[in-house]
mmCIF file as gemmi writes it, N, C-alpha and C atoms, coordinates in Angstrom:
data_model
loop_
_atom_site.group_PDB
_atom_site.id
_atom_site.type_symbol
_atom_site.label_atom_id
_atom_site.label_alt_id
_atom_site.label_comp_id
_atom_site.label_asym_id
_atom_site.label_entity_id
_atom_site.label_seq_id
_atom_site.pdbx_PDB_ins_code
_atom_site.Cartn_x
_atom_site.Cartn_y
_atom_site.Cartn_z
_atom_site.occupancy
_atom_site.B_iso_or_equiv
_atom_site.pdbx_formal_charge
_atom_site.auth_seq_id
_atom_site.auth_asym_id
_atom_site.pdbx_PDB_model_num
ATOM 1 N N . UNK Axp A 1 ? -51.193 51.74 339.867 1 0 ? 1 A 1
ATOM 2 C CA . UNK Axp A 1 ? -52.152 52 340.931 1 0 ? 1 A 1
ATOM 3 C C . UNK Axp A 1 ? -53.577 51.695 340.469 1 0 ? 1 A 1
ATOM 4 N N . UNK Axp A 2 ? -53.886 52.077 339.21 1 0 ? 2 A 1
ATOM 5 C CA . UNK Axp A 2 ? -55.214 51.789 338.692 1 0 ? 2 A 1
ATOM 6 C C . UNK Axp A 2 ? -55.42 50.284 338.553 1 0 ? 2 A 1
ATOM 7 N N . UNK Axp A 3 ? -54.373 49.587 338.177 1 0 ? 3 A 1
ATOM 8 C CA . UNK Axp A 3 ? -54.462 48.143 338.034 1 0 ? 3 A 1
ATOM 9 C C . UNK Axp A 3 ? -54.725 47.492 339.39 1 0 ? 3 A 1
ATOM 10 N N . UNK Axp A 4 ? -54.081 48.015 340.434 1 0 ? 4 A 1
ATOM 11 C CA . UNK Axp A 4 ? -54.285 47.487 341.78 1 0 ? 4 A 1
ATOM 12 C C . UNK Axp A 4 ? -55.738 47.686 342.222 1 0 ? 4 A 1
ATOM 13 N N . UNK Axp A 5 ? -56.307 48.855 341.939 1 0 ? 5 A 1
ATOM 14 C CA . UNK Axp A 5 ? -57.701 49.126 342.3 1 0 ? 5 A 1
ATOM 15 C C . UNK Axp A 5 ? -58.641 48.206 341.517 1 0 ? 5 A 1
ATOM 16 N N . UNK Axp A 6 ? -58.333 47.984 340.255 1 0 ? 6 A 1
ATOM 17 C CA . UNK Axp A 6 ? -59.155 47.104 339.432 1 0 ? 6 A 1
ATOM 18 C C . UNK Axp A 6 ? -59.132 45.679 339.973 1 0 ? 6 A 1
ATOM 19 N N . UNK Axp A 7 ? -57.948 45.19 340.296 1 0 ? 7 A 1
ATOM 20 C CA . UNK Axp A 7 ? -57.825 43.846 340.848 1 0 ? 7 A 1
ATOM 21 C C . UNK Axp A 7 ? -58.535 43.736 342.192 1 0 ? 7 A 1
ATOM 22 N N . UNK Axp A 8 ? -58.435 44.756 343.005 1 0 ? 8 A 1
ATOM 23 C CA . UNK Axp A 8 ? -59.095 44.77 344.303 1 0 ? 8 A 1
ATOM 24 C C . UNK Axp A 8 ? -60.612 44.693 344.123 1 0 ? 8 A 1
ATOM 25 N N . UNK Axp A 9 ? -61.135 45.482 343.19 1 0 ? 9 A 1
ATOM 26 C CA . UNK Axp A 9 ? -62.578 45.475 342.948 1 0 ? 9 A 1
ATOM 27 C C . UNK Axp A 9 ? -63.038 44.119 342.421 1 0 ? 9 A 1
ATOM 28 N N . UNK Axp A 10 ? -62.269 43.534 341.522 1 0 ? 10 A 1
ATOM 29 C CA . UNK Axp A 10 ? -62.625 42.233 340.976 1 0 ? 10 A 1
ATOM 30 C C . UNK Axp A 10 ? -62.604 41.149 342.047 1 0 ? 10 A 1
ATOM 31 N N . UNK Axp A 11 ? -61.625 41.204 342.922 1 0 ? 11 A 1
ATOM 32 C CA . UNK Axp A 11 ? -61.566 40.225 344.023 1 0 ? 11 A 1
ATOM 33 C C . UNK Axp A 11 ? -62.754 40.386 344.965 1 0 ? 11 A 1
ATOM 34 N N . UNK Axp A 12 ? -63.134 41.626 345.216 1 0 ? 12 A 1
ATOM 35 C CA . UNK Axp A 12 ? -64.272 41.9 346.095 1 0 ? 12 A 1
ATOM 36 C C . UNK Axp A 12 ? -65.563 41.363 345.473 1 0 ? 12 A 1
ATOM 37 N N . UNK Axp A 13 ? -65.74 41.605 344.176 1 0 ? 13 A 1
ATOM 38 C CA . UNK Axp A 13 ? -66.931 41.102 343.478 1 0 ? 13 A 1
ATOM 39 C C . UNK Axp A 13 ? -66.94 39.576 343.472 1 0 ? 13 A 1
ATOM 40 N N . UNK Axp A 14 ? -65.789 38.968 343.249 1 0 ? 14 A 1
ATOM 41 C CA . UNK Axp A 14 ? -65.704 37.504 343.255 1 0 ? 14 A 1
ATOM 42 C C . UNK Axp A 14 ? -66.027 36.951 344.638 1 0 ? 14 A 1
ATOM 43 N N . UNK Axp A 15 ? -65.566 37.63 345.673 1 0 ? 15 A 1
ATOM 44 C CA . UNK Axp A 15 ? -65.851 37.201 347.035 1 0 ? 15 A 1
ATOM 45 C C . UNK Axp A 15 ? -67.345 37.269 347.317 1 0 ? 15 A 1
ATOM 46 N N . UNK Axp A 16 ? -67.999 38.337 346.875 1 0 ? 16 A 1
ATOM 47 C CA . UNK Axp A 16 ? -69.44 38.449 347.07 1 0 ? 16 A 1
ATOM 48 C C . UNK Axp A 16 ? -70.173 37.366 346.288 1 0 ? 16 A 1
ATOM 49 N N . UNK Axp A 17 ? -69.708 37.069 345.092 1 0 ? 17 A 1
ATOM 50 C CA . UNK Axp A 17 ? -70.338 36.026 344.284 1 0 ? 17 A 1
ATOM 51 C C . UNK Axp A 17 ? -70.22 34.667 344.93 1 0 ? 17 A 1
ATOM 52 N N . UNK Axp A 18 ? -69.065 34.365 345.499 1 0 ? 18 A 1
ATOM 53 C CA . UNK Axp A 18 ? -68.881 33.065 346.163 1 0 ? 18 A 1
ATOM 54 C C . UNK Axp A 18 ? -69.72 32.975 347.428 1 0 ? 18 A 1
ATOM 55 N N . UNK Axp A 19 ? -69.84 34.075 348.139 1 0 ? 19 A 1
ATOM 56 C CA . UNK Axp A 19 ? -70.598 34.066 349.387 1 0 ? 19 A 1
ATOM 57 C C . UNK Axp A 19 ? -72.083 33.876 349.129 1 0 ? 19 A 1
ATOM 58 N N . UNK Axp A 20 ? -72.57 34.39 348.002 1 0 ? 20 A 1
ATOM 59 C CA . UNK Axp A 20 ? -73.998 34.299 347.729 1 0 ? 20 A 1
ATOM 60 C C . UNK Axp A 20 ? -74.366 33.042 346.965 1 0 ? 20 A 1
ATOM 61 N N . UNK Axp A 21 ? -73.397 32.219 346.595 1 0 ? 21 A 1
ATOM 62 C CA . UNK Axp A 21 ? -73.708 31.046 345.789 1 0 ? 21 A 1
ATOM 63 C C . UNK Axp A 21 ? -73.84 29.771 346.607 1 0 ? 21 A 1
ATOM 64 N N . UNK Axp A 22 ? -73.978 29.894 347.913 1 0 ? 22 A 1
ATOM 65 C CA . UNK Axp A 22 ? -74.154 28.707 348.739 1 0 ? 22 A 1
ATOM 66 C C . UNK Axp A 22 ? -75.523 28.107 348.462 1 0 ? 22 A 1
ATOM 67 N N . UNK Axp A 23 ? -75.615 26.814 348.407 1 0 ? 23 A 1
ATOM 68 C CA . UNK Axp A 23 ? -76.92 26.192 348.117 1 0 ? 23 A 1
ATOM 69 C C . UNK Axp A 23 ? -77.912 26.449 349.243 1 0 ? 23 A 1
ATOM 70 N N . UNK Axp A 24 ? -79.146 26.651 348.843 1 0 ? 24 A 1
ATOM 71 C CA . UNK Axp A 24 ? -80.21 26.901 349.805 1 0 ? 24 A 1
ATOM 72 C C . UNK Axp A 24 ? -80.741 25.565 350.287 1 0 ? 24 A 1
ATOM 73 N N . UNK Axp A 25 ? -80.949 25.46 351.575 1 0 ? 25 A 1
ATOM 74 C CA . UNK Axp A 25 ? -81.503 24.225 352.115 1 0 ? 25 A 1
ATOM 75 C C . UNK Axp A 25 ? -82.962 24.117 351.688 1 0 ? 25 A 1
ATOM 76 N N . UNK Axp A 26 ? -83.298 22.986 351.104 1 0 ? 26 A 1
ATOM 77 C CA . UNK Axp A 26 ? -84.672 22.757 350.681 1 0 ? 26 A 1
ATOM 78 C C . UNK Axp A 26 ? -85.36 21.854 351.69 1 0 ? 26 A 1
ATOM 79 N N . UNK Axp A 27 ? -86.62 22.166 351.907 1 0 ? 27 A 1
ATOM 80 C CA . UNK Axp A 27 ? -87.383 21.337 352.836 1 0 ? 27 A 1
ATOM 81 C C . UNK Axp A 27 ? -87.66 20 352.167 1 0 ? 27 A 1
ATOM 82 N N . UNK Axp A 28 ? -87.671 18.958 352.964 1 0 ? 28 A 1
ATOM 83 C CA . UNK Axp A 28 ? -88.034 17.649 352.44 1 0 ? 28 A 1
ATOM 84 C C . UNK Axp A 28 ? -89.52 17.674 352.108 1 0 ? 28 A 1
ATOM 85 N N . UNK Axp A 29 ? -89.839 17.394 350.86 1 0 ? 29 A 1
ATOM 86 C CA . UNK Axp A 29 ? -91.238 17.408 350.467 1 0 ? 29 A 1
ATOM 87 C C . UNK Axp A 29 ? -91.628 16.032 349.953 1 0 ? 29 A 1
ATOM 88 N N . UNK Axp A 30 ? -92.81 15.659 350.31 1 0 ? 30 A 1
ATOM 89 C CA . UNK Axp A 30 ? -93.352 14.387 349.891 1 0 ? 30 A 1
ATOM 90 C C . UNK Axp A 30 ? -94.195 14.635 348.641 1 0 ? 30 A 1
ATOM 91 N N . UNK Axp A 31 ? -93.942 13.914 347.56 1 0 ? 31 A 1
ATOM 92 C CA . UNK Axp A 31 ? -94.642 14.133 346.296 1 0 ? 31 A 1
ATOM 93 C C . UNK Axp A 31 ? -96.139 13.895 346.458 1 0 ? 31 A 1
ATOM 94 N N . UNK Axp A 32 ? -96.513 12.91 347.245 1 0 ? 32 A 1
ATOM 95 C CA . UNK Axp A 32 ? -97.938 12.629 347.448 1 0 ? 32 A 1
ATOM 96 C C . UNK Axp A 32 ? -98.618 13.786 348.177 1 0 ? 32 A 1
ATOM 97 N N . UNK Axp A 33 ? -97.909 14.365 349.126 1 0 ? 33 A 1
ATOM 98 C CA . UNK Axp A 33 ? -98.465 15.502 349.866 1 0 ? 33 A 1
ATOM 99 C C . UNK Axp A 33 ? -98.631 16.711 348.946 1 0 ? 33 A 1
ATOM 100 N N . UNK Axp A 34 ? -97.665 16.93 348.079 1 0 ? 34 A 1
ATOM 101 C CA . UNK Axp A 34 ? -97.746 18.045 347.135 1 0 ? 34 A 1
ATOM 102 C C . UNK Axp A 34 ? -98.924 17.845 346.188 1 0 ? 34 A 1
ATOM 103 N N . UNK Axp A 35 ? -99.091 16.623 345.697 1 0 ? 35 A 1
ATOM 104 C CA . UNK Axp A 35 ? -100.219 16.338 344.795 1 0 ? 35 A 1
ATOM 105 C C . UNK Axp A 35 ? -101.552 16.539 345.512 1 0 ? 35 A 1
ATOM 106 N N . UNK Axp A 36 ? -101.63 16.123 346.745 1 0 ? 36 A 1
ATOM 107 C CA . UNK Axp A 36 ? -102.867 16.274 347.504 1 0 ? 36 A 1
ATOM 108 C C . UNK Axp A 36 ? -103.193 17.749 347.731 1 0 ? 36 A 1
ATOM 109 N N . UNK Axp A 37 ? -102.173 18.541 348.05 1 0 ? 37 A 1
ATOM 110 C CA . UNK Axp A 37 ? -102.397 19.974 348.249 1 0 ? 37 A 1
ATOM 111 C C . UNK Axp A 37 ? -102.818 20.641 346.955 1 0 ? 37 A 1
ATOM 112 N N . UNK Axp A 38 ? -102.234 20.24 345.829 1 0 ? 38 A 1
ATOM 113 C CA . UNK Axp A 38 ? -102.606 20.822 344.533 1 0 ? 38 A 1
ATOM 114 C C . UNK Axp A 38 ? -104.033 20.453 344.176 1 0 ? 38 A 1
ATOM 115 N N . UNK Axp A 39 ? -104.396 19.2 344.399 1 0 ? 39 A 1
ATOM 116 C CA . UNK Axp A 39 ? -105.763 18.765 344.106 1 0 ? 39 A 1
ATOM 117 C C . UNK Axp A 39 ? -106.764 19.53 344.969 1 0 ? 39 A 1
ATOM 118 N N . UNK Axp A 40 ? -106.429 19.747 346.223 1 0 ? 40 A 1
ATOM 119 C CA . UNK Axp A 40 ? -107.306 20.498 347.13 1 0 ? 40 A 1
ATOM 120 C C . UNK Axp A 40 ? -107.462 21.937 346.649 1 0 ? 40 A 1
ATOM 121 N N . UNK Axp A 41 ? -106.354 22.556 346.219 1 0 ? 41 A 1
ATOM 122 C CA . UNK Axp A 41 ? -106.411 23.937 345.747 1 0 ? 41 A 1
ATOM 123 C C . UNK Axp A 41 ? -107.261 24.045 344.484 1 0 ? 41 A 1
ATOM 124 N N . UNK Axp A 42 ? -107.103 23.088 343.552 1 0 ? 42 A 1
ATOM 125 C CA . UNK Axp A 42 ? -107.903 23.12 342.335 1 0 ? 42 A 1
ATOM 126 C C . UNK Axp A 42 ? -109.383 22.891 342.631 1 0 ? 42 A 1
ATOM 127 N N . UNK Axp A 43 ? -109.666 22.021 343.568 1 0 ? 43 A 1
ATOM 128 C CA . UNK Axp A 43 ? -111.084 21.776 343.891 1 0 ? 43 A 1
ATOM 129 C C . UNK Axp A 43 ? -111.71 23 344.549 1 0 ? 43 A 1
ATOM 130 N N . UNK Axp A 44 ? -110.929 23.734 345.336 1 0 ? 44 A 1
ATOM 131 C CA . UNK Axp A 44 ? -111.439 24.965 345.943 1 0 ? 44 A 1
ATOM 132 C C . UNK Axp A 44 ? -111.689 26.024 344.882 1 0 ? 44 A 1
ATOM 133 N N . UNK Axp A 45 ? -110.838 26.079 343.86 1 0 ? 45 A 1
ATOM 134 C CA . UNK Axp A 45 ? -111.053 27.037 342.777 1 0 ? 45 A 1
ATOM 135 C C . UNK Axp A 45 ? -112.286 26.686 341.982 1 0 ? 45 A 1
ATOM 136 N N . UNK Axp A 46 ? -112.499 25.386 341.732 1 0 ? 46 A 1
ATOM 137 C CA . UNK Axp A 46 ? -113.689 24.963 340.989 1 0 ? 46 A 1
ATOM 138 C C . UNK Axp A 46 ? -114.964 25.238 341.791 1 0 ? 46 A 1
ATOM 139 N N . UNK Axp A 47 ? -114.891 25.128 343.099 1 0 ? 47 A 1
ATOM 140 C CA . UNK Axp A 47 ? -116.065 25.355 343.944 1 0 ? 47 A 1
ATOM 141 C C . UNK Axp A 47 ? -116.463 26.819 343.945 1 0 ? 47 A 1
ATOM 142 N N . UNK Axp A 48 ? -115.497 27.725 343.772 1 0 ? 48 A 1
ATOM 143 C CA . UNK Axp A 48 ? -115.787 29.149 343.76 1 0 ? 48 A 1
ATOM 144 C C . UNK Axp A 48 ? -116.489 29.596 342.485 1 0 ? 48 A 1
ATOM 145 N N . UNK Axp A 49 ? -116.293 28.841 341.399 1 0 ? 49 A 1
ATOM 146 C CA . UNK Axp A 49 ? -116.902 29.24 340.111 1 0 ? 49 A 1
ATOM 147 C C . UNK Axp A 49 ? -118.333 28.926 340.033 1 0 ? 49 A 1
């Protein structure tokens, strides 16, 4: 009986692990846009100093 409970718990944990391991959809990002946003953020930080 204890073995059955152990197996049940392990299966439940494995099921939760599989359910949470789905890949997250990533937004399409343009490298040039990211660089431009970073440059803008750095220039704003320099302007504050």
